[in-house]
C-alpha positions as CSV (number, residue, x, y, z in Angstrom):
1,M,-51.1,-39.4,39.3
2,T,-47.5,-40.4,38.5
3,S,-46.6,-43.9,39.2
4,E,-43.8,-44.3,41.8
5,L,-40.3,-44.8,40.4
6,T,-38.4,-47.9,41.4
7,Y,-35.3,-49.6,40.8
8,D,-37.0,-52.2,38.5
9,T,-38.9,-49.7,36.5
10,L,-36.2,-47.2,36.1
11,V,-34.8,-48.5,32.7
12,N,-38.3,-48.7,31.2
13,D,-39.2,-45.1,32.2
14,P,-39.4,-43.0,29.1
15,N,-38.3,-40.0,31.0
16,Y,-35.1,-41.8,32.0
17,I,-33.7,-42.9,28.7
18,G,-35.1,-43.5,25.3
19,D,-34.1,-45.4,22.1
20,R,-32.2,-42.6,20.7
21,A,-30.4,-41.9,24.1
22,R,-29.5,-45.5,24.1
23,I,-27.8,-45.3,20.6
24,E,-26.1,-42.2,21.6
25,N,-24.8,-43.6,24.9
26,Q,-23.6,-46.7,23.0
27,V,-21.7,-44.6,20.8
28,I,-20.1,-42.7,23.6
29,L,-19.1,-46.0,25.2
30,D,-17.7,-47.4,22.0
31,E,-15.5,-44.3,21.6
32,L,-14.3,-44.4,25.1
33,E,-13.4,-48.2,24.6
34,R,-11.5,-47.3,21.3
35,K,-9.7,-44.7,23.2
36,K,-8.7,-47.1,26.0
37,R,-7.4,-49.5,23.4
38,A,-5.6,-46.9,21.6
39,R,-3.6,-46.2,24.7
40,T,-2.1,-49.6,24.7
41,I,-1.0,-49.5,21.0
42,A,2.8,-49.1,20.8
43,V,4.0,-46.8,17.8
44,P,7.4,-45.7,16.8
45,T,8.8,-42.3,18.4
46,D,11.1,-41.7,15.7
47,D,9.3,-39.2,13.1
48,N,10.7,-40.9,10.0
49,R,9.4,-44.4,11.2
50,V,6.1,-42.8,11.9
51,K,6.0,-41.4,8.3
52,A,6.9,-44.8,6.9
53,R,4.3,-46.6,9.0
54,L,1.5,-44.0,7.7
55,R,2.7,-44.8,4.1
56,E,2.3,-48.4,4.6
57,I,-1.3,-48.0,5.6
58,G,-2.2,-45.6,2.8
59,E,-2.3,-42.5,4.9
60,P,-0.7,-39.1,4.0
61,I,2.8,-38.9,5.7
62,T,2.1,-35.4,6.7
63,L,-0.7,-32.9,6.8
64,F,-0.5,-28.9,6.5
65,G,0.9,-27.7,9.8
66,E,1.2,-31.0,11.3
67,R,3.9,-31.3,13.9
68,P,5.7,-34.7,14.7
69,A,3.7,-35.2,17.9
70,D,0.3,-34.6,16.1
71,R,1.6,-36.9,13.5
72,R,2.2,-39.7,16.1
73,D,-1.3,-39.0,17.5
74,R,-2.8,-39.3,14.1
75,L,-1.1,-42.6,13.6
76,I,-2.5,-43.9,16.9
77,Y,-5.8,-42.7,16.0
78,V,-5.8,-44.5,12.4
79,L,-4.3,-47.7,13.9
80,S,-7.1,-47.8,16.6
81,Q,-9.7,-47.4,14.0
82,I,-8.2,-50.3,12.1
83,N,-8.3,-52.5,15.1
84,A,-11.8,-51.7,16.0
85,A,-13.0,-52.6,12.4
86,R,-11.1,-55.9,12.7
87,G,-11.9,-56.6,16.2
88,D,-8.3,-56.8,17.3
89,E,-7.5,-55.9,21.0
90,G,-4.2,-54.1,19.9
91,M,-1.5,-53.9,17.4
92,N,2.2,-54.0,18.1
93,V,3.7,-51.6,15.7
94,D,7.1,-51.0,17.4
95,G,8.4,-54.0,19.4
96,E,11.3,-52.3,20.9
97,D,9.0,-49.6,22.5
98,S,6.1,-51.7,23.4
99,D,6.9,-52.6,27.0
100,D,8.0,-49.1,27.9
101,D,5.2,-47.2,26.1
102,S,2.5,-49.4,27.6
103,D,3.7,-49.1,31.1
104,E,3.6,-45.4,30.7
105,E,0.4,-44.9,29.1
106,E,-1.6,-47.5,30.9
107,E,-4.0,-46.0,33.3
108,S,-3.8,-47.0,36.9
109,E,-7.5,-47.9,37.3
110,F,-8.5,-50.7,39.9
111,Y,-11.4,-52.2,41.4
112,T,-11.8,-53.5,45.0
113,P,-13.8,-56.8,45.3
114,G,-17.1,-56.2,47.2
115,S,-19.0,-58.6,49.3
116,L,-22.5,-59.9,48.5
117,E,-23.8,-57.9,51.3
118,L,-22.4,-54.7,49.8
119,L,-23.9,-55.4,46.6
120,Q,-27.4,-56.0,48.2
121,A,-27.0,-52.9,50.2
122,R,-26.3,-50.9,47.1
123,R,-29.5,-52.3,45.5
124,R,-31.4,-51.6,48.7
125,I,-29.9,-47.9,48.6
126,A,-31.0,-47.5,45.0
127,E,-34.5,-48.9,45.6
128,Y,-34.9,-46.4,48.6
129,S,-33.4,-43.2,47.0
130,L,-34.9,-43.3,43.5
131,P,-38.7,-42.6,44.8
132,R,-37.4,-40.0,47.0
133,A,-35.6,-38.2,44.3
134,Q,-38.6,-38.3,42.0
135,K,-40.7,-36.9,44.8
136,R,-38.5,-34.3,45.7
137,I,-38.1,-33.2,42.2
138,A,-41.9,-33.1,41.7
139,Q,-42.1,-30.7,44.7
140,Q,-39.3,-28.6,43.4
141,I,-41.2,-28.3,39.9
142,I,-44.2,-27.1,42.2
143,D,-42.0,-24.7,44.1
144,S,-40.6,-23.3,40.5
145,R,-44.2,-22.4,39.5
146,M,-44.8,-20.3,42.6
147,E,-45.5,-16.7,41.9
148,L,-42.6,-14.4,42.4
149,G,-44.6,-12.3,45.0
150,K,-45.0,-15.4,47.1
151,V,-41.5,-16.2,46.9
152,V,-40.3,-12.6,47.9
153,D,-42.9,-12.6,50.9
154,I,-41.5,-16.1,52.1
155,R,-38.2,-14.9,51.9
156,K,-38.7,-11.7,53.7
157,K,-40.7,-13.4,56.5
158,V,-37.9,-16.1,57.1
159,F,-35.1,-13.7,57.1
160,A,-37.0,-11.5,59.4
161,E,-37.3,-14.3,62.0
162,V,-33.7,-15.2,61.5
163,K,-32.5,-11.9,62.3
164,K,-34.0,-12.1,65.7
165,F,-31.9,-14.8,66.8
166,S,-30.2,-14.2,70.3
167,I,-28.7,-16.1,73.0
168,L,-31.1,-18.0,75.1
169,G,-28.6,-19.7,77.5
170,S,-25.5,-21.5,78.2
171,Q,-24.6,-24.6,80.0
172,I,-21.4,-26.3,81.0
173,G,-21.7,-29.6,79.1
174,D,-18.6,-31.7,80.2
175,E,-15.1,-31.5,81.9
176,R,-13.5,-31.2,78.4
177,P,-14.2,-29.5,74.9
178,I,-17.7,-30.2,73.4
179,S,-16.7,-31.6,70.0
180,Q,-20.2,-31.8,68.6
181,V,-24.0,-31.0,69.1
182,R,-27.1,-32.2,67.5
183,F,-30.5,-31.8,67.9
184,S,-33.0,-34.9,67.9
185,P,-35.4,-35.2,65.0
186,N,-38.2,-34.0,67.3
187,N,-36.3,-30.8,68.6
188,E,-36.8,-31.7,72.2
189,I,-33.3,-33.3,72.9
190,L,-29.8,-32.4,72.4
191,V,-26.8,-34.7,72.3
192,T,-23.4,-33.6,73.1
193,G,-20.2,-35.4,72.3
194,S,-16.9,-34.4,74.4
195,W,-13.2,-35.0,74.4
196,S,-13.8,-36.7,77.6
197,G,-15.4,-39.7,75.7
198,T,-18.9,-39.1,77.1
199,V,-22.0,-38.8,75.3
200,K,-24.8,-36.7,77.0
201,L,-28.4,-36.1,76.5
202,W,-30.0,-32.9,77.4
203,N,-33.6,-31.5,77.4
204,V,-34.2,-28.5,75.1
205,P,-34.7,-25.7,75.9
206,S,-34.2,-26.3,79.7
207,C,-30.7,-27.7,79.4
208,T,-31.2,-30.3,82.1
209,P,-29.3,-33.4,81.7
210,I,-31.2,-36.6,80.7
211,R,-28.6,-39.4,80.6
212,S,-24.8,-39.8,80.2
213,L,-23.6,-42.4,77.7
214,R,-20.2,-43.7,78.6
215,G,-18.4,-46.3,76.5
216,H,-15.6,-44.6,74.8
217,S,-12.1,-44.4,76.3
218,D,-10.9,-41.5,74.2
219,R,-12.3,-38.3,72.6
220,V,-15.7,-38.5,70.9
221,G,-15.4,-37.0,67.5
222,G,-18.8,-37.2,66.1
223,V,-22.6,-38.2,67.0
224,A,-25.6,-38.4,65.0
225,W,-29.4,-39.4,65.5
226,H,-31.2,-42.1,63.6
227,P,-33.5,-40.2,61.2
228,Q,-36.7,-41.7,63.1
229,A,-35.2,-41.3,66.6
230,T,-37.6,-39.7,69.1
231,L,-40.2,-39.9,66.4
232,S,-41.3,-43.5,65.2
233,Q,-38.1,-45.4,66.3
234,S,-38.6,-47.3,69.7
235,P,-36.3,-46.0,72.5
236,D,-34.9,-49.4,73.0
237,A,-33.7,-49.6,69.5
238,V,-30.8,-48.0,67.9
239,N,-31.3,-44.2,68.2
240,L,-27.8,-42.8,68.2
241,V,-24.3,-43.6,66.9
242,S,-21.1,-42.0,68.1
243,G,-17.4,-42.3,66.9
244,A,-14.2,-41.5,69.0
245,A,-10.5,-41.7,69.0
246,D,-10.4,-45.1,70.4
247,C,-11.2,-46.3,66.7
248,K,-14.6,-47.4,67.7
249,L,-18.3,-46.7,66.9
250,H,-21.0,-47.1,69.6
251,L,-24.7,-47.7,68.6
252,W,-27.0,-46.3,71.4
253,S,-30.6,-46.6,72.6
254,L,-32.3,-44.0,74.7
255,N,-33.0,-46.3,77.7
256,S,-29.4,-47.7,78.5
257,D,-26.1,-46.2,79.6
258,T,-24.2,-49.0,77.6
259,P,-24.1,-49.3,73.9
260,L,-26.1,-51.8,72.0
261,S,-23.1,-52.8,69.6
262,T,-19.6,-51.7,69.0
263,L,-18.3,-51.2,65.5
264,K,-14.6,-52.0,65.3
265,G,-12.5,-51.8,61.9
266,H,-10.9,-48.3,61.9
267,Q,-7.2,-48.0,62.4
268,D,-7.2,-44.5,63.7
269,R,-9.2,-41.8,65.2
270,V,-12.8,-41.6,64.1
271,C,-14.0,-38.1,63.4
272,R,-17.5,-37.4,62.2
273,V,-20.2,-40.0,61.8
274,A,-23.6,-39.9,59.8
275,F,-26.9,-41.9,59.5
276,H,-28.1,-42.9,56.1
277,P,-31.8,-41.4,55.7
278,S,-33.0,-44.9,55.7
279,G,-31.6,-45.5,59.0
280,S,-30.0,-48.8,57.9
281,Y,-26.6,-47.8,57.5
282,V,-23.9,-45.6,59.2
283,A,-20.9,-43.8,57.6
284,S,-17.8,-42.9,59.6
285,A,-14.7,-41.0,58.7
286,S,-11.4,-41.6,60.1
287,Y,-7.6,-40.4,60.2
288,D,-6.8,-43.9,58.7
289,T,-7.5,-42.1,55.3
290,T,-10.8,-44.1,54.8
291,W,-14.4,-43.7,55.3
292,R,-16.4,-46.9,56.0
293,L,-20.2,-47.8,55.6
294,W,-21.8,-50.0,58.4
295,D,-24.7,-52.3,58.4
296,V,-26.9,-51.0,61.5
297,N,-28.8,-54.4,61.9
298,T,-25.9,-56.5,61.6
299,S,-23.0,-54.2,62.9
300,Q,-21.1,-55.4,60.0
301,E,-18.5,-53.4,57.8
302,L,-20.0,-53.1,54.4
303,L,-17.5,-50.9,52.6
304,L,-14.1,-49.7,53.3
305,Q,-13.5,-46.7,50.8
306,E,-10.2,-45.2,50.1
307,G,-9.7,-42.0,47.9
308,H,-8.0,-39.4,50.1
309,S,-4.1,-39.1,50.6
310,E,-4.7,-37.8,54.3
311,G,-7.2,-38.5,57.1
312,V,-10.9,-38.2,56.4
313,Y,-12.4,-35.8,58.8
314,A,-16.1,-35.2,57.3
315,V,-18.7,-37.4,56.0
316,E,-22.4,-36.6,55.3
317,F,-25.3,-38.2,53.2
318,Q,-27.6,-36.6,50.9
319,G,-31.2,-36.3,51.6
320,D,-32.3,-38.9,49.0
321,G,-29.9,-41.3,50.4
322,A,-28.1,-42.0,46.9
323,L,-25.0,-39.7,47.6
324,V,-22.6,-39.6,50.4
325,A,-19.7,-36.8,50.6
326,S,-16.5,-37.1,52.3
327,G,-14.0,-34.3,53.2
328,G,-10.3,-34.9,54.0
329,L,-7.4,-33.2,55.6
330,D,-6.0,-33.4,52.1
331,A,-8.2,-30.5,51.3
332,I,-10.2,-32.6,49.0
333,G,-13.9,-33.6,49.0
334,R,-15.4,-36.3,47.2
335,V,-19.1,-37.0,46.5
336,W,-19.6,-40.9,46.0
337,D,-22.6,-42.7,44.4
338,L,-23.6,-45.3,46.9
339,R,-25.5,-47.2,44.2
340,T,-22.5,-47.7,42.1
341,G,-19.4,-47.1,44.2
342,R,-18.2,-44.4,42.0
343,T,-16.9,-40.9,42.4
344,A,-19.6,-38.6,41.3
345,M,-17.7,-35.3,41.9
346,V,-14.4,-34.1,43.3
347,L,-14.5,-31.1,45.5
348,D,-11.2,-29.3,44.5
349,G,-10.9,-25.9,45.8
350,H,-10.0,-25.4,49.4
351,V,-6.3,-25.0,50.3
352,Q,-6.6,-26.5,53.8
353,G,-8.2,-29.6,55.4
354,I,-12.1,-29.8,55.2
355,Y,-13.7,-30.0,58.6
356,S,-17.4,-30.1,57.8
357,I,-19.9,-30.9,55.1
358,G,-23.6,-30.2,54.7
359,F,-26.1,-31.2,51.9
360,S,-28.7,-28.6,51.0
361,P,-32.4,-30.1,51.1
362,N,-32.5,-29.4,47.3
363,G,-30.3,-32.6,46.7
364,Y,-27.9,-30.8,44.2
365,Q,-26.0,-28.3,46.3
366,L,-23.5,-28.8,49.2
367,A,-21.4,-26.5,51.5
368,T,-17.9,-27.4,52.9
369,G,-16.2,-25.6,55.5
370,A,-12.3,-25.7,55.8
371,G,-9.3,-24.8,57.7
372,D,-8.8,-21.9,55.1
373,D,-11.3,-19.9,56.9
374,T,-14.0,-20.3,54.0
375,I,-17.2,-22.0,53.1
376,R,-17.5,-23.1,49.6
377,I,-20.7,-23.9,47.9
378,W,-20.8,-26.7,45.2
379,D,-23.4,-27.7,42.5
380,I,-23.3,-31.3,41.6
381,R,-25.3,-30.7,38.4
382,N,-22.5,-28.8,36.7
383,L,-19.6,-30.1,38.9
384,R,-18.2,-26.9,40.1
385,S,-17.8,-24.5,42.7
386,L,-20.6,-22.0,42.8
387,Y,-19.4,-19.5,45.5
388,T,-16.8,-19.0,48.2
389,I,-17.8,-17.3,51.4
390,P,-15.1,-15.9,53.5
391,G,-17.0,-17.1,56.5
392,H,-14.8,-16.8,59.5
393,T,-11.5,-15.6,60.5
394,S,-10.5,-19.0,61.8
395,N,-11.2,-22.5,60.9
396,V,-14.8,-23.4,59.8
397,S,-15.6,-26.2,62.0
398,D,-19.2,-27.0,61.0
399,V,-21.8,-26.0,58.4
400,R,-25.6,-27.1,58.7
401,F,-28.5,-26.3,56.4
402,F,-32.0,-25.7,57.7
403,Y,-34.4,-28.6,56.7
404,G,-37.9,-27.1,57.1
405,N,-40.2,-29.5,55.6
406,V,-39.6,-32.8,57.7
407,D,-43.3,-32.8,59.0
408,V,-44.7,-32.3,55.6
409,G,-46.1,-35.1,53.7
410,T,-43.8,-37.6,55.8
411,N,-45.0,-41.2,56.1
412,A,-44.1,-43.6,59.1
413,E,-40.9,-44.5,57.3
414,G,-39.8,-41.0,56.7
415,D,-40.4,-41.0,53.0
416,V,-41.8,-37.7,51.7
417,E,-45.2,-38.2,49.9
418,M,-45.8,-37.0,46.6
419,P,-46.8,-33.5,47.0
420,E,-50.0,-32.2,45.2
421,A,-50.1,-29.0,43.3
422,E,-53.3,-27.9,44.7
423,A,-52.6,-28.9,48.3
424,D,-53.3,-26.2,50.9
425,A,-55.0,-24.0,48.5
426,V,-56.6,-22.3,51.5
427,P,-54.5,-20.6,54.0
428,S,-54.3,-22.3,57.6
429,P,-56.3,-20.4,60.0
430,S,-53.5,-20.6,62.5
431,H,-51.2,-18.9,59.9
432,T,-52.2,-15.4,58.4
433,P,-51.0,-15.1,54.9
434,I,-48.4,-12.3,54.4
435,T,-49.3,-9.9,51.7
436,S,-46.6,-8.1,49.8
437,Q,-47.0,-4.3,50.0
438,Q,-47.7,-2.6,46.5
439,P,-46.4,0.8,45.8
440,P,-49.0,3.4,45.0
441,T,-49.4,4.5,41.6
442,S,-48.9,8.1,40.4
443,S,-52.5,8.4,39.7
444,S,-53.9,7.1,43.1
445,S,-55.8,9.4,45.1
446,P,-55.1,10.5,48.7
447,N,-58.5,9.7,49.5
448,P,-59.4,6.4,47.7
449,N,-62.8,5.2,47.4
450,P,-63.2,2.4,50.0
451,T,-65.8,0.7,48.1
452,S,-63.6,0.2,44.8
453,A,-62.2,-3.1,44.4
454,P,-58.6,-3.6,43.8
455,A,-57.2,-4.5,40.2
456,S,-55.8,-7.8,41.4
457,D,-55.4,-9.7,44.6
458,P,-52.1,-9.4,46.3
459,P,-49.9,-12.5,46.2
460,T,-50.4,-14.5,49.4
461,F,-48.8,-17.8,50.6
462,T,-50.2,-20.7,52.6
463,S,-48.6,-22.3,55.6
464,H,-48.0,-25.4,53.5
465,E,-46.1,-23.3,51.0
466,L,-44.1,-21.5,53.9
467,R,-43.0,-24.9,55.3
468,T,-42.0,-26.3,52.0
469,Y,-40.2,-23.5,50.4
470,R,-38.4,-22.1,53.3
471,S,-36.5,-25.5,53.6
472,G,-32.9,-24.7,52.7
473,L,-33.4,-21.0,52.6
474,F,-30.5,-20.6,55.2
475,F,-27.6,-22.3,56.7
476,V,-25.4,-22.0,59.8
477,S,-21.7,-22.2,60.4
478,S,-19.4,-22.2,63.2
479,G,-15.6,-21.1,63.4
480,Y,-12.9,-21.0,65.8
481,D,-13.1,-17.3,65.8
482,G,-15.8,-17.8,68.3
483,Y,-18.9,-16.9,66.3
484,V,-21.9,-18.5,64.9
485,K,-23.2,-17.1,61.6
486,I,-26.4,-17.6,59.8
487,W,-26.2,-17.1,55.9
488,S,-28.9,-17.0,53.1
489,A,-28.6,-20.1,50.9
490,D,-29.7,-18.0,47.6
491,D,-27.5,-15.2,47.5
492,W,-24.9,-16.4,50.0
493,Q,-25.0,-13.3,52.1
494,M,-24.6,-13.1,56.0
495,I,-27.8,-12.6,57.8
496,R,-26.8,-12.8,61.2
497,T,-23.7,-13.3,63.6
498,L,-24.1,-14.7,67.0
499,S,-21.2,-14.6,69.6
500,A,-20.6,-17.7,71.7
501,D,-18.5,-17.8,75.0
502,G,-15.6,-16.4,73.4
503,G,-13.8,-19.6,72.7
504,K,-13.5,-21.8,69.6
505,V,-16.8,-23.0,68.4
506,M,-16.6,-26.6,67.7
507,S,-19.9,-27.6,66.2
508,V,-23.2,-26.0,65.4
509,D,-26.7,-27.5,64.7
510,V,-30.2,-26.0,63.8
511,T,-33.6,-27.4,64.7
512,S,-35.6,-28.9,61.8
513,G,-39.0,-28.1,60.6
514,F,-40.7,-30.9,62.7
515,S,-43.9,-29.7,64.5
516,G,-43.5,-30.9,67.8
517,S,-44.3,-29.5,71.2
518,G,-41.0,-27.7,71.5
519,S,-41.2,-25.9,68.0
520,K,-43.1,-22.9,66.8
521,G,-44.8,-25.0,64.2
522,Y,-42.3,-24.9,61.3
523,G,-39.2,-25.1,62.9
524,G,-35.9,-23.5,62.6
525,T,-36.5,-21.7,65.9
526,M,-33.3,-23.0,67.9
527,I,-29.6,-23.1,67.1
528,A,-27.1,-24.8,69.5
529,S,-23.1,-24.5,69.6
530,G,-20.6,-26.4,71.2
531,T,-17.4,-24.7,72.2
532,Y,-13.9,-25.6,73.3
533,N,-14.5,-24.0,76.7
534,R,-16.8,-27.0,77.6
535,N,-20.0,-25.1,77.2
536,F,-22.9,-25.3,74.8
537,Q,-25.2,-22.4,73.9
538,L,-28.9,-22.1,72.8
539,F,-30.0,-19.4,70.5
540,S,-33.5,-18.6,69.9
541,C,-35.7,-16.1,68.1
542,E,-36.9,-13.4,70.3
543,E,-40.7,-13.1,70.8
């Protein structure tokens, strides 16, 4: 059994880094340091003086086909090598140009001092995310070994169900437009936030009101559930967070109409909010060009992160908890490593503001929806855009991946247990395995012998394989064109289009794979949308 990867054992893990890799990494770091110091070396700009300096240090004054600019770069390289050998920080070759050149070539990299609480939070996030990433990858290795026939059968079954989605009902949700809708982790409650400043809880699928949470004095821009809300989280503890245009965030329980705590710090309208998978932190995006990280237990602001030239509209955590993505009205998205504070990837490709971000359950892909009417799929592994989907004819307001294995191997803390390759080897009696259709061969008789045994058993899949593999197979999007659309997440093709009430669709969500009393056993059976016309709709698979 593979031992659990932790923060303390990471550097000693042979799969993480070996002696040869350490040496190679050190060589790379030394070369980066040399280049950094080379940028601070002042050299002449006059070509004759460059040649004279090369002659002084014993280098050829010119090489075949070398231009003056190349010659100057060679001088800088040679001087940096000499400095590295001597251990000198720099060498002033041309005193007249030193100040000007150093000002022009110096990188404008800066660091913001962080608090001790932030340092401790980064360590806790690393300790939380490393074993989750290890277990996710172990499950992906098992999935990669699945027979092709099973993969095809699961895909056919999932997409056949998705194509059956139709309108279940519509309900007037508030006096003003519904800005965001989100299903609870057990799929039995829907929360809506509206421009009236009210957050409301609704029973699903009856659409009857449960409670109205009033605390904001301006438009609610985002709502998010605690990962264990309605599951293991106490109703009296923090279960919800909301952010609004009054520059505040409110933390809510399920048993009170007043907020448990108010988070203040933003200087402008708060848009989307998100809970960290651990439930200990909340992220908020704001028009003040920053996104912020908050400690739920202390209601303290841990991080004020800049990096966008205009307002930040969307923010979303990766499933492992190691990464967070922000999307700005400057049409740029960024993926941040919460453990180090560095930018892991820049999402540069949209031509208008990014309004929504969704991480795939696989952990390395994410989707962004923007005002240029497109959905872009990004791959963090190779740092590029994989696909551009012309999703809607107007702004793409929301994107949400389907998470189908929430109930598979989940412990009380919400961590996914290490999967076993031979788990669920026998099909569950409550779910009949699907058999792929084998085409008849040319030699097959029209009246085959019923007693003859087949050459090989057709591929089947178990209920466990269905629940784990179907996670992330599709995602949903909403747009200001009045439609909710369902897309496959392997070839990025549209599966189903659902019409709302004719108005702008402001938000969309899909139920998870939790096997609660309100689901069919493997989730993904409901979609909710909130519209500018003050309504929210429920879509369900037809029986």
